[in-house]
C-alpha positions as CSV (number, residue, x, y, z in Angstrom):
1,M,13.9,-0.2,10.3
2,L,12.9,-2.0,7.0
3,V,12.7,-5.3,8.7
4,F,10.3,-3.7,11.3
5,V,8.2,-2.4,8.4
6,A,8.1,-5.7,6.8
7,E,6.8,-7.3,10.0
8,E,4.1,-4.7,10.2
9,I,3.0,-5.1,6.6
10,V,2.9,-8.9,7.1
11,R,0.8,-8.4,10.3
12,R,-1.7,-6.1,8.3
13,E,-2.1,-8.5,5.3
14,T,-5.7,-9.3,6.1
15,E,-6.8,-5.7,6.4
16,L,-5.1,-4.7,3.1
17,N,-6.7,-7.6,1.4
18,A,-10.3,-6.6,2.7
19,L,-9.7,-3.0,1.5
20,D,-8.6,-4.2,-2.0
21,A,-11.6,-6.6,-2.2
22,A,-13.9,-3.5,-2.1
23,V,-12.3,-2.0,-5.2
24,G,-10.1,-4.7,-6.8
25,D,-9.0,-8.4,-6.8
26,G,-8.6,-8.6,-2.9
27,D,-4.8,-9.5,-3.2
28,H,-3.1,-6.3,-2.3
29,G,-2.1,-7.6,1.1
30,I,-0.8,-10.9,-0.3
31,T,1.4,-8.9,-2.8
32,M,2.7,-6.5,-0.1
33,R,3.4,-9.4,2.2
34,I,5.2,-11.4,-0.4
35,G,7.2,-8.3,-1.4
36,F,8.2,-7.4,2.2
37,E,8.9,-11.0,3.2
38,A,11.4,-11.0,0.2
39,I,12.9,-7.8,1.5
40,R,13.2,-9.2,5.0
41,D,15.0,-12.4,3.7
42,R,17.3,-10.3,1.4
43,L,18.3,-8.0,4.2
44,G,19.0,-10.9,6.3
45,Q,21.7,-12.0,3.9
46,L,23.4,-8.7,3.5
47,D,26.7,-7.7,5.1
48,P,26.0,-5.6,8.1
49,A,28.2,-2.8,6.7
50,T,26.1,-2.5,3.6
51,P,25.4,1.2,3.1
52,I,22.0,2.8,3.1
53,D,21.8,3.1,-0.7
54,G,22.7,-0.5,-1.1
55,I,20.0,-1.6,1.4
56,L,17.3,0.4,-0.5
57,R,18.6,-0.9,-3.8
58,E,18.6,-4.6,-2.6
59,S,15.1,-4.0,-1.1
60,G,13.7,-2.8,-4.3
61,T,15.3,-5.5,-6.3
62,A,13.9,-8.1,-4.0
63,F,10.4,-6.7,-4.0
64,L,10.4,-6.6,-7.8
65,G,11.7,-10.0,-8.1
66,A,9.1,-11.6,-5.8
67,T,6.0,-9.8,-6.9
68,G,3.9,-9.1,-9.9
69,G,1.3,-6.5,-11.0
70,A,1.4,-2.8,-10.9
71,I,2.0,-2.3,-7.2
72,G,5.1,-4.7,-7.4
73,V,6.6,-2.6,-10.0
74,V,5.7,0.8,-8.4
75,M,7.0,-0.4,-4.9
76,G,10.1,-2.0,-6.3
77,K,11.2,1.1,-8.4
78,M,10.3,3.4,-5.6
79,L,12.8,1.8,-3.4
80,L,15.4,1.7,-6.0
81,A,14.9,5.4,-6.5
82,G,15.2,6.0,-2.8
83,G,18.7,4.0,-3.1
84,K,19.8,6.2,-5.9
85,A,18.8,9.5,-4.1
86,L,20.7,8.5,-1.0
87,Q,23.8,7.3,-2.7
88,G,26.8,7.9,-0.5
89,V,24.7,8.9,2.6
90,Q,26.0,7.5,5.8
91,E,23.1,8.4,8.0
92,I,19.5,9.2,7.5
93,R,18.5,12.6,9.2
94,A,15.7,14.9,8.6
95,P,17.1,16.3,5.3
96,E,17.9,12.9,4.1
97,F,14.4,11.6,4.8
98,R,12.9,14.5,3.0
99,L,15.0,13.7,0.0
100,L,13.9,10.0,0.2
101,L,10.3,11.0,0.2
102,T,10.7,13.3,-2.7
103,S,12.6,10.6,-4.7
104,M,9.8,8.2,-4.1
105,E,7.1,10.7,-5.1
106,T,9.0,11.4,-8.4
107,S,9.4,7.7,-9.0
108,V,5.9,6.6,-8.4
109,A,4.4,9.5,-10.3
110,A,6.6,8.5,-13.4
111,T,6.2,4.8,-13.1
112,G,2.5,4.7,-12.6
113,K,1.9,7.9,-14.8
114,V,-0.3,9.3,-12.0
115,N,-0.9,12.6,-10.2
116,P,-2.0,13.5,-6.7
117,G,-5.8,13.1,-6.7
118,D,-5.9,10.2,-8.9
119,R,-6.6,7.9,-5.9
120,T,-3.4,5.9,-5.8
121,I,-0.4,5.3,-3.5
122,L,1.0,8.6,-4.7
123,D,-1.7,10.5,-2.8
124,A,-0.1,9.2,0.5
125,I,3.4,9.8,-0.7
126,H,2.6,13.3,-1.8
127,G,0.9,14.1,1.5
128,A,3.9,12.8,3.4
129,A,6.5,14.6,1.2
130,A,4.5,17.9,1.6
131,A,4.3,17.6,5.3
132,A,8.0,16.9,5.6
133,A,8.8,19.8,3.3
134,A,6.5,22.2,5.3
135,G,8.5,21.4,8.4
136,D,11.8,22.1,6.5
137,S,13.9,24.3,8.6
138,G,11.6,24.0,11.7
139,A,11.6,20.3,12.1
140,K,15.3,19.1,12.4
141,N,14.8,15.9,14.4
142,L,14.1,12.7,12.4
143,D,11.5,11.5,14.7
144,V,9.5,14.7,14.3
145,V,9.7,14.8,10.5
146,V,8.8,11.1,10.1
147,H,5.8,11.7,12.6
148,L,4.5,14.6,10.5
149,S,4.9,12.6,7.4
150,A,3.2,9.5,8.7
151,S,0.3,11.5,10.1
152,A,-0.1,13.3,6.8
153,A,0.1,10.0,4.8
154,Q,-2.7,8.6,7.1
155,E,-4.9,11.5,6.5
156,A,-4.2,11.4,2.7
157,A,-4.9,7.7,2.7
158,R,-8.2,8.2,4.5
159,S,-9.1,11.1,2.0
160,T,-8.9,8.7,-0.9
161,A,-12.2,7.2,0.2
162,D,-13.8,10.4,-1.1
163,M,-12.0,10.3,-4.5
164,L,-13.1,8.6,-7.8
165,C,-10.4,6.4,-9.2
166,R,-8.9,7.9,-12.5
167,V,-6.5,5.2,-13.4
168,G,-6.3,1.4,-13.5
169,R,-9.0,-1.2,-13.4
170,A,-10.8,0.4,-10.4
171,S,-11.5,3.4,-12.6
172,R,-14.3,1.3,-14.2
173,L,-16.0,0.9,-10.9
174,G,-17.1,4.6,-10.8
175,N,-18.9,5.7,-7.6
176,R,-18.6,2.1,-6.1
177,V,-15.1,3.0,-4.9
178,L,-16.4,5.8,-2.8
179,G,-16.2,5.2,1.0
180,H,-13.1,2.7,0.6
181,P,-9.5,4.1,1.1
182,D,-7.1,3.2,-1.6
183,P,-5.1,0.1,-0.5
184,G,-1.8,1.4,-1.9
185,A,-2.1,4.7,-0.1
186,T,-3.0,2.9,3.0
187,S,0.0,0.6,2.8
188,F,2.4,3.5,2.4
189,A,0.8,5.1,5.5
190,I,1.3,1.9,7.4
191,M,4.9,1.9,6.3
192,L,5.7,5.4,7.6
193,R,4.0,4.9,10.8
194,A,6.0,1.7,11.4
195,M,9.1,3.7,10.5
196,H,8.3,6.3,13.3
197,D,7.4,3.5,15.8
198,W,10.9,1.9,15.1
199,I,12.7,5.2,15.4
200,T,11.0,6.2,18.7
201,S,11.1,2.6,20.3
202,P,13.3,2.4,23.5
203,I,15.3,-0.4,22.1
204,T,16.2,1.7,19.0
205,A,16.9,4.6,21.1
206,D,19.4,2.6,23.2
207,T,21.0,1.2,20.2
208,Q,21.5,4.6,18.5
209,S,22.9,6.1,21.8
């Protein structure tokens, strides 16, 4: 699934760079591509029997090692936190996915020292985690929970276009950020949508059955 996500992020590099160019240095897509290419390469070297927590930890370490800047640290630590939260887990089902999102939200808030509404990647993660939690006992299938989370993340990412930036260099741009969705939030929404596409693809379904 993470390899599939990596391929989608690489495919969307130009789009993410364009979003970032409106509010930053225009290199967000480059950083995300480099980080996920590192993840893809690292996962290709792992023993197929590597557990879920190991996969997430290796992914986080690869992202951290390959990238720089704030998003590199945030994304890397987010994946490491996911690995710690799912330690010993043998299969990701709806409850485990909710736990994964919660751990990611906690990590990003602490690492970036940000809150929902600050116009960052956290807005998309918070929206996704809240949607997953709202479905709690009702949504038991992984594909349903991931779909709800991905849709909420997309909406949250779009809503950042109406927010002023409160942290980082973009905070100095004032009203000029309005009308442009946050690149980090958009990236996370892309990640979740790719996860859902992978889970529901016929090839994946055949493999799981």
